[in-house]
N, C-alpha and C positions, 0 to 999 in steps of 0.2 A: 532153607527158604528157596534153594534152587537157583534159577538163572537170573540173578540180580544184575550182573554185569550186562547181560544181553538186554534186560529191561531198561537199564540206564542208557544204553546206546540207542535203543528205539525211541525213548522219550527225547533224547537229545536231537534226533533227526526231526521229530515232530515239533518240538517246542523252542529249539535254540537256533538263532540265526546271527552269526555263523555257527556252525556245528561246535558245540562245547559241552562235553559230558559233565563238567563241573558247574554248569549254570545253576544259580540258586533256585530258579523255577523248576528245573529238572530234578534237583535234589529234593525239593519240597514235595513234588508230586510222587516221586519214588517212595518217599517215607510214608506218604498217605496210603499208597498201594500196599506196602509191606505191613503197615499197622492193621489195615482192613483184612488182609489175607491171614494174619496171625489170629485176629479175633474170630474169623469165620471158622478156622480149624478148631479152635477151642469150643465153639458152639456146636459144631458137628460132633465132636467127641462127647459132649454133654447130652447128645440126643435131641437137640432143639430143632431138628429139621423134619420131624414127623408131622404128618397132616393134622392129627388130633392135637398134638402139643402146640402147634402153631396157633390154633384158634382158641384152645382152652386157656393157655397162659398169655399174658400181655406181651411177652417178648422183651421185658426189661426196657433198657434205654433205647433199644431198636424199635420198640412198639410194633412188633410184627402183626399183632392182631388188628391194629388200626389200619395197617396197609391192606390186609385181607379184606376188611370191611369196605375200604375205598374201592378196590378193584372189583369186588362183587357188585357193589351198588352202581359203579360206573357202567357196567354191562347191563344192569337192570334199567338204568336211566336211558341207555342207548335204545333199548327196546320200547320203553315208554314214549320215546320220541316218535314212534309210529312207523318205523321202517318195515316191520313185519306186515302191517296193514297194507302198505303200498306195494311191496314186492310179492309177498305170498298170495295176496288177494287182488293183484293188479287187474285181472279181467273184471272182477266184481266192481272195482273202483271205476274203471272206464265205462262199464255198463251203466253205472249210476249217473254218468254224464250223457246218457242217451245213445251211446254207440252200440252197434250190432255186435253179436258174439264174435264174428270173424274179425271185425275191425278192433274190437277190444283186445283180442289176443295178439293181433299185430302190434298194436300200440304197446302192449306189455313187453313184447320182445324188443322193440326199439328202445323202450325205457331202460331195459336191462343193459343194452349195449351202451347207451349214453352213460349209464351208471359206472361201467367199467372205465371209460375214458376220464371221467371226473376224478378218479383216484389220483391221476397224475398231478392234479392241482396240489394235493396234499404233499406229494413228493418234493415239490419245489418250495412250498410256502410254510410247511408245518414247523420247521425249526426257526424260521424267521418271525412268525407270528406268535409262537408259543402254544402250549397245549391248552391253557385256559382260554385265551382269546379265540382260538380255533373253535372250541366248544361253544363259547358265547355266540359268536357270529353264526355258527351252524344252527343253534336254537332259534335265534332271531329270524333268520331267513326261512327255516323250515316251519316255524310256528306261523309266520305270516302266510306262507304258501298254503298251508293246510286250512287256515281260516278262510282265505279267498277261495280255495277249492270247495269248501263247504257251502259258501254262498253260490258258487257256480253250479254245484250239484243240485242245490235247492231249486234254482230257477230252471235248470235243464229238465228236471222232473216236472216242475210246475207247467212248463210250456211244451212238454213232450207229447208224443202221439197218445191219443186216448184220454188226455186230461181235459178238464172242463174249460181250461184257458189255452187250448192247443194253439201253438204258433211254432211250426217246425223250424222256420228260419231262425227265430229267436232262440229256440232250444239248441239249435246247432251251434250258434255263437257261444252260448253258455257252456256247451260241451267242449268246445275248443279251448275256452278259458280254463276249464277243469283240467284238460289234458296238459296245457302249458304249465299249470301250477304243479301238477304231479311230476312232470319232467324237471322243473326247477327244484322241487323238494328232493328228488332222488339224486340229482347232480350235486346239490349242496351236501346231502348226507355223505355221498361218496368222497367229497373233498374235506369233510370235517369229522363227523361222528363215527364214520366207518373205521378210521385209522386209530384215533386216539385211545379208545377203550382197549384195543388189542396191543397197542404200543406201551401204554402206561404200566402194565404188570411187568414187562421186561425191564423197566427202568427203576421201579421203586423197591424191588426186593433185592436183598444181598445175594451174592452168587451162590451161597451154599443152599439156598431154598428157592432160587429163582424159578426152576422148573415147577416145583410144587405151588409156588405163588401163581404161576400162569394157569395151573390146573384149577385153583380157586376162582380165577377169572372166568374160565369156561363154565364152571358151576353157576356163576352169576348169570352168564349169558343164557344158559339152559333154563333157568328159572324165568327170566324176563321174556325170552322168546316163547317158551311154553305157554305162559299166561296170555300173552298178547295174541298168539295165533289161535288159541282155543276160544277166547272171548270175542274175537272179531266177527265171526259169522253171526253170533247172537246180537252184536251191536248193530250191524247193518240191517238185521231184521227188525230190531226193536226201535232204534232211533234213526235209522237210515242216514241221511246226509249229516246229521248231527255228530256222527262218528268223526268226521273231519274236524269239527269244532272241538271235540273232546281231546283229540291227540294234538291239535294245534295249541290248545291251552296247556297240555302237559309239557310241551317244549319250553314254555316260559316257566313252568313249575320246576324244571330241571336246573335252570340257571342259578338260583340262590344256593343250591347244594354245591355246585362247582365253585362258585365264588367263595363260599364259607369254608370248605373242607379240603379242597384239592390243591396241594402245592404245585408250583410250576417246576417241571422236570427238564424242560428244553435246554439244551446246550450246557448241561452239567456233567462233570466227570462222574464216573461210577462211584468213586470214593466219596464224593461230596453229597451224594443222595441221602446218606444216613443223617446228615445235618438237618435235612428238611423235617425229620421226625424226632428230633431231640426233645422238643417241648412235650410236657405232659398234657397240654391242651391240643385238641384236634382242630381248633379254630385257627385258620391261617389268613383270613381275609385282609386284616389290617397290617400285616407284617410284610413289608416290601421285600425283605430278604427271602421270603418263602414264595412270593407271588411274581417275582420278576424273572426274566430269562437269565440263564446262567452266564458265567464268566467266559466260557469258550464259545465263540461266535462261529457261525457258518463261514467256511472259507479260511478260517484262521490257521487250521492245520495245513491247508494247501500252501499258505504263504510262508510256512516255516521252512 
């Protein structure tokens, strides 16, 4: 088993105040780690870490296939929330608000910069709010933002230059409202849905297949991103500003899936993650043990 004594000393420094290698909590966590390590070596020896084997078989009590389905669909849901529409086609989005080509490109650049800074919100809040609530609030704010953006785009076009009801001052105000909603949407995505779908695969898979589990997540992202980026130009041509309404509604469509099927992984030890998938049922919504933030709280390790 290797460096057991060293592991015990490290756990004692993290978990025991004052330092005590024989603390019951230290011994309990060490035994969890040893048991999981032993199980993972057995499964590796049995060839259960192959890409095809992971998805073809259920994974026994570990329910590996369920975890793959969750991470693949989380990435697809991320793309259905509309980020590809806003970032990839940002100039088109801003032009729908009546902005010139030059100004639309400038706004696109500023939007991307604000997107970068919004990620820091997730750094400070993600473990405190939990994965599930982070996704909920992201969907709510992004959904409302896109619905309002759709209204703004409609009236910006209705009062824009060359329209039967031309009113450039009013069109400009609606265009500003559209831009504000796009910035709010992008910042919210950066603080919520950008991080969780990439973090989740690193948490839910056992160590012996974690890298391959992450690869399945990228597979899901490729599907979602490919579909959304391919259909978006046709949507803007066919239904114009209604594209915002469509993706705004899809944000609320995502929420029941997170509520029903995604266990909370925040602040849980690596060894306790498998407990989230012990049940033969994939439905987690009404089990507080599966939907609440874990035992290890932010800052607890620093206090030890």
